[in-house]
SELOVEX-62541 format. One record per residue: x, y, z of N, C-alpha, C in turn; residue number from 1. Coordinates in Angstrom, 3 decimals, decimal comma. Example, Ala and Ser with C-alpha at 12.3 -4.5 7.8 and 13.67 -1.06 7.14 Angstrom:
<recs>
((13,190; -5,690; 7,800); (12,300; -4,500; 7,800); (13,200; -3,300; 7,800); 1) ((12,850; -2,250; 7,080); (13,670; -1,060; 7,140); (12,900; 0,030; 7,870); 2) 
</recs>
This chain:
<recs>
((13,403; -27,323; -8,043); (12,211; -27,941; -7,536); (11,479; -28,591; -8,691); 1) ((11,277; -29,820; -8,583); (10,619; -30,533; -9,656); (10,025; -31,806; -9,144); 2) ((9,695; -32,695; -10,052); (9,124; -33,979; -9,662); (10,251; -34,965; -9,423); 3) ((10,505; -35,268; -8,170); (11,534; -36,228; -7,808); (10,838; -37,410; -7,159); 4) ((11,329; -38,600; -7,414); (10,729; -39,794; -6,814); (11,051; -39,825; -5,332); 5) ((10,142; -40,326; -4,550); (10,370; -40,446; -3,116); (9,202; -39,892; -2,327); 6) ((9,418; -39,757; -1,035); (8,396; -39,301; -0,106); (8,578; -37,808; 0,144); 7) ((7,485; -37,053; 0,006); (7,516; -35,621; 0,273); (6,863; -35,341; 1,614); 8) ((7,507; -34,509; 2,398); (6,945; -34,054; 3,662); (6,681; -32,561; 3,510); 9) ((5,383; -32,213; 3,490); (5,002; -30,808; 3,371); (5,030; -30,161; 4,749); 10) ((5,543; -28,947; 4,800); (5,630; -28,250; 6,083); (5,164; -26,807; 5,921); 11) ((4,842; -26,202; 7,024); (4,479; -24,785; 7,082); (5,508; -24,108; 7,976); 12) ((6,467; -23,384; 7,375); (7,519; -22,781; 8,196); (6,967; -21,674; 9,096); 13) ((7,628; -21,495; 10,229); (7,255; -20,445; 11,174); (7,574; -19,087; 10,562); 14) ((6,622; -18,166; 10,637); (6,792; -16,822; 10,076); (6,503; -15,776; 11,145); 15) ((7,201; -14,653; 11,044); (6,941; -13,541; 11,948); (7,000; -12,234; 11,157); 16) ((5,954; -11,416; 11,315); (5,894; -10,107; 10,664); (6,445; -9,037; 11,598); 17) ((7,198; -8,110; 11,023); (7,659; -6,910; 11,719); (7,118; -5,743; 10,896); 18) ((6,130; -5,071; 11,424); (5,468; -4,006; 10,658); (5,948; -2,641; 11,141); 19) ((6,324; -1,817; 10,165); (6,739; -0,444; 10,433); (5,908; 0,468; 9,541); 20) ((6,065; 1,766; 9,736); (5,272; 2,717; 8,964); (5,591; 2,653; 7,471); 21) ((6,877; 2,500; 7,128); (7,272; 2,544; 5,721); (7,693; 1,193; 5,150); 22) ((7,773; 0,157; 5,987); (8,261; -1,150; 5,539); (7,644; -2,259; 6,378); 23) ((7,342; -3,368; 5,726); (7,003; -4,602; 6,433); (8,151; -5,576; 6,194); 24) ((8,516; -6,337; 7,222); (9,556; -7,358; 7,085); (8,951; -8,685; 7,516); 25) ((9,067; -9,678; 6,646); (8,588; -11,021; 6,957); (9,803; -11,912; 7,159); 26) ((9,944; -12,458; 8,364); (11,013; -13,410; 8,664); (10,417; -14,813; 8,643); 27) ((11,042; -15,709; 7,862); (10,575; -17,090; 7,741); (11,711; -18,012; 8,174); 28) ((11,417; -18,905; 9,112); (12,414; -19,855; 9,612); (12,549; -21,000; 8,613); 29) ((13,655; -21,003; 7,877); (13,916; -22,034; 6,863); (15,217; -22,760; 7,178); 30) ((15,410; -23,091; 8,430); (16,624; -23,777; 8,860); (16,818; -25,062; 8,046); 31) ((17,999; -25,222; 7,479); (18,314; -26,394; 6,670); (18,215; -26,139; 5,175); 32) ((17,535; -25,071; 4,772); (17,422; -24,741; 3,349); (18,579; -23,854; 2,925); 33) ((18,991; -24,016; 1,677); (20,007; -23,165; 1,067); (19,311; -22,275; 0,041); 34) ((19,964; -21,183; -0,311); (19,385; -20,229; -1,250); (18,949; -20,843; -2,562); 35) ((19,739; -21,772; -3,084); (19,408; -22,385; -4,379); (18,215; -23,343; -4,287); 36) ((17,767; -23,647; -3,080); (16,612; -24,532; -2,895); (15,309; -23,745; -2,723); 37) ((15,404; -22,418; -2,824); (14,248; -21,548; -2,602); (13,847; -20,839; -3,884); 38) ((12,569; -20,508; -3,975); (12,059; -19,770; -5,126); (11,073; -18,717; -4,615); 39) ((11,262; -17,469; -5,051); (10,337; -16,388; -4,735); (9,795; -15,841; -6,045); 40) ((8,479; -15,601; -6,074); (7,846; -15,137; -7,311); (6,679; -14,216; -6,942); 41) ((6,496; -13,147; -7,726); (5,332; -12,267; -7,573); (4,590; -12,289; -8,899); 42) ((3,307; -12,647; -8,859); (2,542; -12,702; -10,105); (1,783; -11,395; -10,332); 43) ((1,060; -11,325; -11,447); (0,338; -10,106; -11,816); (-0,784; -9,766; -10,847); 44) ((-1,258; -10,726; -10,084); (-2,317; -10,486; -9,099); (-1,728; -10,021; -7,766); 45) ((-0,431; -9,696; -7,738); (0,282; -9,210; -6,551); (0,328; -10,266; -5,451); 46) ((0,493; -11,525; -5,851); (0,635; -12,608; -4,881); (2,101; -13,025; -4,846); 47) ((2,693; -12,911; -3,652); (4,075; -13,332; -3,434); (4,050; -14,804; -3,049); 48) ((4,749; -15,625; -3,837); (4,842; -17,058; -3,555); (6,277; -17,375; -3,155); 49) ((6,431; -17,985; -1,981); (7,734; -18,419; -1,491); (7,658; -19,933; -1,374); 50) ((8,553; -20,640; -2,065); (8,515; -22,102; -2,012); (9,938; -22,642; -1,948); 51) ((10,027; -23,881; -1,523); (11,332; -24,520; -1,451); (11,192; -26,011; -1,217); 52) ((12,220; -26,731; -1,613); (12,282; -28,164; -1,308); (13,743; -28,565; -1,172); 53) ((13,966; -29,527; -0,280); (15,330; -30,011; -0,053); (15,280; -31,486; 0,323); 54) ((16,371; -32,162; 0,043); (16,493; -33,583; 0,359); (16,729; -33,745; 1,859); 55) ((16,039; -34,718; 2,449); (16,237; -35,006; 3,875); (17,263; -36,106; 4,086); 56) ((17,251; -37,118; 3,213); (18,244; -38,197; 3,310); (18,352; -38,891; 1,954); 57) ((19,445; -39,327; 1,612); (19,771; -40,056; 0,372); (18,724; -39,941; -0,749); 58) ((18,146; -38,762; -0,917); (17,222; -38,438; -2,015); (15,937; -39,252; -2,043); 59) ((15,584; -39,958; -0,965); (14,309; -40,673; -0,927); (13,239; -39,894; -0,178); 60) ((13,663; -38,968; 0,696); (12,721; -38,134; 1,437); (13,020; -36,673; 1,139); 61) ((11,934; -35,919; 0,925); (12,073; -34,508; 0,594); (11,197; -33,677; 1,520); 62) ((11,709; -32,548; 1,935); (10,928; -31,573; 2,693); (10,598; -30,432; 1,744); 63) ((9,332; -30,004; 1,751); (8,958; -28,895; 0,874); (7,906; -28,029; 1,563); 64) ((7,809; -26,804; 1,070); (6,807; -25,871; 1,578); (6,426; -24,917; 0,453); 65) ((5,279; -24,302; 0,604); (4,837; -23,262; -0,326); (3,962; -22,293; 0,463); 66) ((4,345; -21,042; 0,466); (3,602; -20,012; 1,198); (3,234; -18,908; 0,225); 67) ((1,967; -18,475; 0,268); (1,513; -17,397; -0,611); (0,965; -16,257; 0,231); 68) ((1,315; -15,032; -0,190); (0,896; -13,835; 0,526); (0,369; -12,835; -0,490); 69) ((-0,843; -12,337; -0,271); (-1,422; -11,293; -1,121); (-0,840; -9,959; -0,673); 70) ((-0,167; -9,272; -1,599); (0,458; -7,992; -1,280); (-0,566; -6,866; -1,405); 71) ((-0,511; -5,929; -0,491); (-1,425; -4,791; -0,499); (-1,106; -3,867; -1,672); 72) ((-2,041; -2,992; -1,972); (-1,863; -2,044; -3,077); (-0,791; -1,000; -2,782); 73) ((-0,510; -0,748; -1,495); (0,464; 0,290; -1,156); (1,900; -0,231; -1,081); 74) ((2,151; -1,393; -1,664); (3,485; -2,006; -1,640); (4,267; -1,601; -2,887); 75) ((5,560; -1,305; -2,700); (6,459; -1,036; -3,830); (7,006; -2,384; -4,307); 76) ((6,300; -3,015; -5,221); (6,620; -4,379; -5,646); (8,039; -4,478; -6,204); 77) ((8,466; -3,494; -6,972); (9,791; -3,557; -7,604); (10,944; -3,357; -6,619); 78) ((10,639; -2,930; -5,397); (11,688; -2,675; -4,408); (11,777; -3,755; -3,333); 79) ((11,026; -4,842; -3,476); (11,073; -5,930; -2,497); (12,450; -6,592; -2,563); 80) ((13,037; -6,851; -1,388); (14,344; -7,516; -1,341); (14,284; -8,638; -0,306); 81) ((15,263; -9,529; -0,377); (15,286; -10,651; 0,563); (16,722; -11,068; 0,839); 82) ((16,891; -11,756; 1,985); (18,214; -12,238; 2,378); (18,024; -13,488; 3,229); 83) ((18,810; -14,513; 2,935); (18,819; -15,735; 3,738); (20,066; -15,694; 4,605); 84) ((19,857; -15,656; 5,926); (20,981; -15,526; 6,842); (20,693; -16,358; 8,088); 85) ((21,540; -17,342; 8,362); (21,377; -18,173; 9,550); (20,085; -18,965; 9,569); 86) ((19,610; -19,372; 8,414); (18,382; -20,155; 8,336); (17,108; -19,331; 8,363); 87) ((17,235; -18,003; 8,422); (16,074; -17,113; 8,426); (16,042; -16,349; 7,104); 88) ((14,941; -16,504; 6,370); (14,731; -15,728; 5,150); (13,994; -14,458; 5,547); 89) ((14,633; -13,307; 5,346); (14,014; -12,011; 5,639); (13,611; -11,368; 4,326); 90) ((12,328; -11,072; 4,202); (11,801; -10,417; 3,007); (11,396; -9,006; 3,415); 91) ((12,048; -8,013; 2,801); (11,775; -6,610; 3,104); (10,799; -6,089; 2,056); 92) ((9,644; -5,625; 2,530); (8,559; -5,197; 1,650); (8,294; -3,711; 1,909); 93) ((8,883; -2,816; 1,075); (8,676; -1,377; 1,286); (7,265; -0,948; 0,879); 94) ((6,779; 0,075; 1,575); (5,440; 0,602; 1,296); (5,544; 1,959; 0,614); 95) ((4,545; 2,272; -0,193); (4,425; 3,608; -0,761); (3,935; 4,531; 0,352); 96) ((4,301; 5,828; 0,276); (3,785; 6,758; 1,288); (2,261; 6,795; 1,220); 97) ((1,646; 6,853; 2,394); (0,188; 6,887; 2,427); (-0,308; 8,277; 2,076); 98) ((-1,372; 8,315; 1,316); (-2,009; 9,575; 0,966); (-3,147; 9,774; 1,950); 99) ((-3,053; 10,862; 2,667); (-4,084; 11,137; 3,654); (-5,324; 11,679; 2,967); 100) ((-6,467; 11,256; 3,427); (-7,705; 11,807; 2,900); (-8,507; 12,355; 4,064); 101) ((-9,269; 13,358; 3,771); (-10,054; 14,000; 4,800); (-11,417; 14,311; 4,209); 102) ((-12,463; 14,038; 4,956); (-13,779; 14,409; 4,467); (-14,277; 15,571; 5,302); 103) ((-14,943; 16,490; 4,643); (-15,450; 17,682; 5,301); (-16,959; 17,685; 5,146); 104) ((-17,648; 17,822; 6,259); (-19,106; 17,903; 6,227); (-19,507; 19,336; 6,523); 105) ((-20,332; 19,883; 5,656); (-20,826; 21,235; 5,855); (-22,265; 21,167; 6,332); 106) ((-22,613; 22,072; 7,214); (-23,983; 22,127; 7,714); (-24,929; 22,453; 6,562); 107) ((-26,166; 21,968; 6,608); (-27,124; 22,244; 5,529); (-27,315; 23,737; 5,279); 108) ((-27,198; 24,573; 6,334); (-27,368; 26,008; 6,145); (-26,274; 26,571; 5,241); 109) ((-25,053; 26,077; 5,399); (-23,943; 26,547; 4,575); (-24,156; 26,128; 3,133); 110) ((-24,630; 24,898; 2,937); (-24,863; 24,425; 1,580); (-25,978; 25,215; 0,907); 111) ((-27,004; 25,606; 1,647); (-28,111; 26,354; 1,064); (-27,707; 27,780; 0,746); 112) ((-26,725; 28,333; 1,490); (-26,287; 29,703; 1,231); (-25,762; 29,857; -0,182); 113) ((-25,203; 28,812; -0,729); (-24,567; 28,909; -2,030); (-25,508; 28,821; -3,209); 114) ((-26,785; 28,618; -2,980); (-27,718; 28,492; -4,094); (-27,968; 29,868; -4,705); 115) ((-27,548; 30,079; -5,956); (-27,752; 31,392; -6,570); (-29,239; 31,626; -6,847); 116) ((-29,636; 32,870; -6,637); (-31,023; 33,227; -6,920); (-31,167; 33,729; -8,338); 117) ((-30,050; 34,064; -8,965); (-30,095; 34,541; -10,341); (-28,872; 34,015; -11,077); 118) ((-28,822; 34,260; -12,345); (-27,711; 33,806; -13,171); (-26,403; 34,395; -12,660); 119) ((-25,353; 33,575; -12,656); (-24,066; 34,038; -12,124); (-23,118; 34,514; -13,214); 120) ((-23,537; 34,456; -14,448); (-22,686; 34,978; -15,518); (-23,509; 35,888; -16,415); 121) ((-22,851; 36,838; -16,989); (-23,508; 37,719; -17,961); (-22,606; 37,845; -19,163); 122) ((-23,233; 38,138; -20,279); (-22,447; 38,340; -21,490); (-22,515; 39,809; -21,847); 123) ((-21,358; 40,422; -21,986); (-21,286; 41,834; -22,322); (-20,298; 41,986; -23,459); 124) ((-20,783; 42,350; -24,610); (-19,944; 42,551; -25,794); (-19,142; 41,295; -26,119); 125) ((-19,766; 40,131; -26,000); (-19,103; 38,895; -26,377); (-18,143; 38,354; -25,335); 126) ((-18,007; 39,004; -24,172); (-17,110; 38,553; -23,116); (-17,953; 38,084; -21,935); 127) ((-17,681; 36,887; -21,469); (-18,413; 36,354; -20,320); (-17,732; 36,804; -19,044); 128) ((-18,524; 37,268; -18,086); (-17,996; 37,710; -16,802); (-18,746; 36,995; -15,691); 129) ((-18,031; 36,704; -14,644); (-18,619; 36,041; -13,488); (-19,111; 37,096; -12,508); 130) ((-20,377; 37,008; -12,163); (-20,921; 37,908; -11,152); (-20,770; 37,227; -9,799); 131) ((-20,073; 37,876; -8,898); (-19,802; 37,289; -7,592); (-20,644; 38,019; -6,553); 132) ((-21,388; 37,239; -5,765); (-22,145; 37,852; -4,679); (-21,455; 37,545; -3,348); 133) ((-21,952; 38,145; -2,281); (-21,334; 38,014; -0,958); (-21,316; 36,563; -0,485); 134) ((-22,388; 35,826; -0,725); (-22,448; 34,427; -0,296); (-21,370; 33,586; -0,978); 135) ((-21,134; 33,855; -2,261); (-20,123; 33,089; -2,990); (-18,735; 33,365; -2,416); 136) ((-18,462; 34,613; -2,049); (-17,169; 34,966; -1,467); (-16,978; 34,226; -0,141); 137) ((-18,019; 34,150; 0,672); (-17,941; 33,439; 1,949); (-17,666; 31,957; 1,708); 138) ((-18,361; 31,369; 0,756); (-18,158; 29,944; 0,459); (-16,740; 29,668; -0,014); 139) ((-16,247; 30,498; -0,914); (-14,882; 30,317; -1,412); (-13,893; 30,470; -0,259); 140) ((-14,141; 31,422; 0,621); (-13,273; 31,604; 1,784); (-13,265; 30,383; 2,687); 141) ((-14,443; 29,804; 2,932); (-14,539; 28,604; 3,770); (-13,769; 27,454; 3,133); 142) ((-13,929; 27,266; 1,836); (-13,219; 26,194; 1,132); (-11,713; 26,414; 1,211); 143) ((-11,263; 27,653; 1,025); (-9,823; 27,934; 1,107); (-9,274; 27,652; 2,503); 144) ((-10,026; 28,009; 3,540); (-9,580; 27,726; 4,907); (-9,428; 26,225; 5,111); 145) ((-10,421; 25,431; 4,658); (-10,329; 23,975; 4,801); (-9,152; 23,414; 4,011); 146) ((-8,921; 23,939; 2,807); (-7,788; 23,462; 2,009); (-6,459; 23,775; 2,696); 147) ((-6,332; 24,969; 3,258); (-5,098; 25,322; 3,961); (-4,898; 24,449; 5,195); 148) ((-5,973; 24,181; 5,933); (-5,866; 23,281; 7,086); (-5,443; 21,889; 6,654); 149) ((-6,047; 21,387; 5,597); (-5,720; 20,055; 5,083); (-4,259; 19,998; 4,648); 150) ((-3,809; 21,041; 3,945); (-2,425; 21,104; 3,497); (-1,483; 21,100; 4,703); 151) ((-1,819; 21,859; 5,748); (-0,995; 21,887; 6,954); (-0,913; 20,528; 7,626); 152) ((-2,044; 19,827; 7,704); (-2,058; 18,486; 8,303); (-1,187; 17,538; 7,486); 153) ((-1,302; 17,606; 6,161); (-0,485; 16,740; 5,290); (1,001; 17,017; 5,490); 154) ((1,376; 18,276; 5,543); (2,786; 18,629; 5,723); (3,289; 18,123; 7,074); 155) ((2,470; 18,268; 8,110); (2,872; 17,801; 9,445); (3,066; 16,293; 9,440); 156) ((2,152; 15,576; 8,779); (2,259; 14,115; 8,739); (3,464; 13,666; 7,924); 157) ((3,700; 14,322; 6,809); (4,789; 13,904; 5,926); (6,158; 14,307; 6,464); 158) ((6,266; 15,496; 7,018); (7,581; 15,999; 7,399); (7,738; 16,181; 8,901); 159) ((6,667; 15,997; 9,651); (6,743; 16,081; 11,103); (7,085; 17,465; 11,620); 160) ((6,825; 18,483; 10,829); (7,140; 19,864; 11,251); (5,868; 20,609; 11,541); 161) 
</recs>
């Protein structure tokens, strides 16, 4: 692809996305183009550029296109693959596994329970010890229950068990 004399006809090829949980596939209708007439590039800003140009007749008319797609952060850029088959360019864009996040809201009463009324550590003969009261044990228990629930949800989502 370069500067060739003649008339250029710019086109926007038909595209269709096939979205799955772990992969996106972009099919682009490039009927008439050959592999050596196409260029795919991903820059540092995670922009996938697909371009191509081909002669329409005796090198005086050229058909060309340029399509740019901003790739999401959850894309495995190094694992992107493509295939030109029957005039359709299929670009397979694998995704990284999604990390589930969960927010937990505690009632104001629970948050106030944890406010210590006195110092929670003491020094005895140069050794620091943590003084644990009943409220602290309850809070730690609540946090552990939420963590175990979260872990169970993550395992179910990741492994379906």
